N, C-alpha and C positions, 0 to 999 in steps of 0.2 A: 509526571508520569503521564504514560500515553496509549492505546491500544495497538500495536500490532499485526499488518499482517503476512498470513507465511504460508510452508508452499503447497497447502491445500488448495491453496489459486492460481498456483499459476496453471496454466493455458485452459483456465478452466471458468473464469470471471464474473462469477453468475450475477451481480453485480444490483444482489436482493439489502445491502447495505447502505447505497447510497443514498436510497428513498427513504431512510432512517436516521440518517442525520443530520444533525438541525446547525451543526454548522457548512455542510462542506467540504470537506477537508476529506476525504477520500477522490484521488484522483489515479484517473486508468498510463497503468506505460503501455509496454506493448503486449507483453504477454499473462500480469498481471496484474492489480490495485494495490493503490504501498494509501499511510494512513498520515497525513502528514503533521507529527508530533511538535510544533509550534502552532498549528491551530488546535488541534485536538481539544476536546472543553473533556473529556474523562465519561463524560454520560454514559457509555456502553452500551446502547443501543443499536446500535451497529452488530455487537457479536451478538444475541440470539438472532437477530435476524439476518442472517450468515447460513445460508442451506450446506455447505462442507465445512464448516468447523472451522476457517482458517484464521481467523482472529483471535484473541490473544491480550489481554490486559500484561504489559511487561512485564510485571510482577509473578505475574504465573506459566508464562513461554518457557516451553517445553525445555531439557537441554538439548536434540535435535530440527529445536527452534529459534535457540539461540542468537546464531547470524543475521538473523532476519531484522530483530531492533535495531543495530548498527543499518541493514540495510534500506530500509524503508528510511529512512534518517539520511543515507546516505541521497539517495531518489532528489533529495530536495535538496543539499545541499553539494552536491557537486554536479560539477558540469559536463549532462549525459550524451551519448558522443551523435552529434548533425543537430548540436543546441550552445551555442554562447559563452553560456554561463549556466548558473545555478538557477534551478526554476527561485528556488527560497521560499516563503510564505506569502501568492499573489492575493489572498484572501478566497479564496473558494475555485472548487473544481469545474463548476457546473463555465462559468467565465475563459477555465483554460479551454476546455474542453479536452480531445484526445489527447493527451501527449505523442503516445507510438513511438517511443523508447521505454530500455528498462536500464535496471543497473546493471554492470558488469558482470552479478553474483547470478543476476537471472538469464539474463543473455547468454551465459555458461551453462546452465542448467539441456539437459537431451530432452526436448518432447516428452510432453508425457502425454501418452496418447488416453481415448476416455475407453 
């Protein structure tokens, strides 16, 4: 089981969750953040830190957020546009830095205006 970042993070990326994650498993795409399911230790520290309420434990995902479970995983498992291969589990987001691309699901979403 893992935690998942849903649609409330798209075009917001408030990033308060980053400081709370003890294993540095929250990665920055272009328009949203992604939790690496293989690196997440299920501690839940990120969830209360998220000011937008975008983080869910996968077992608590509302029906309208279910698509983000596979999407968060796809960010690490599939080659993203402009990248030579899958990101995989590089062992921490800080060393990787901003990835700067998103999954096709997020990239196709219309911009969310604040």
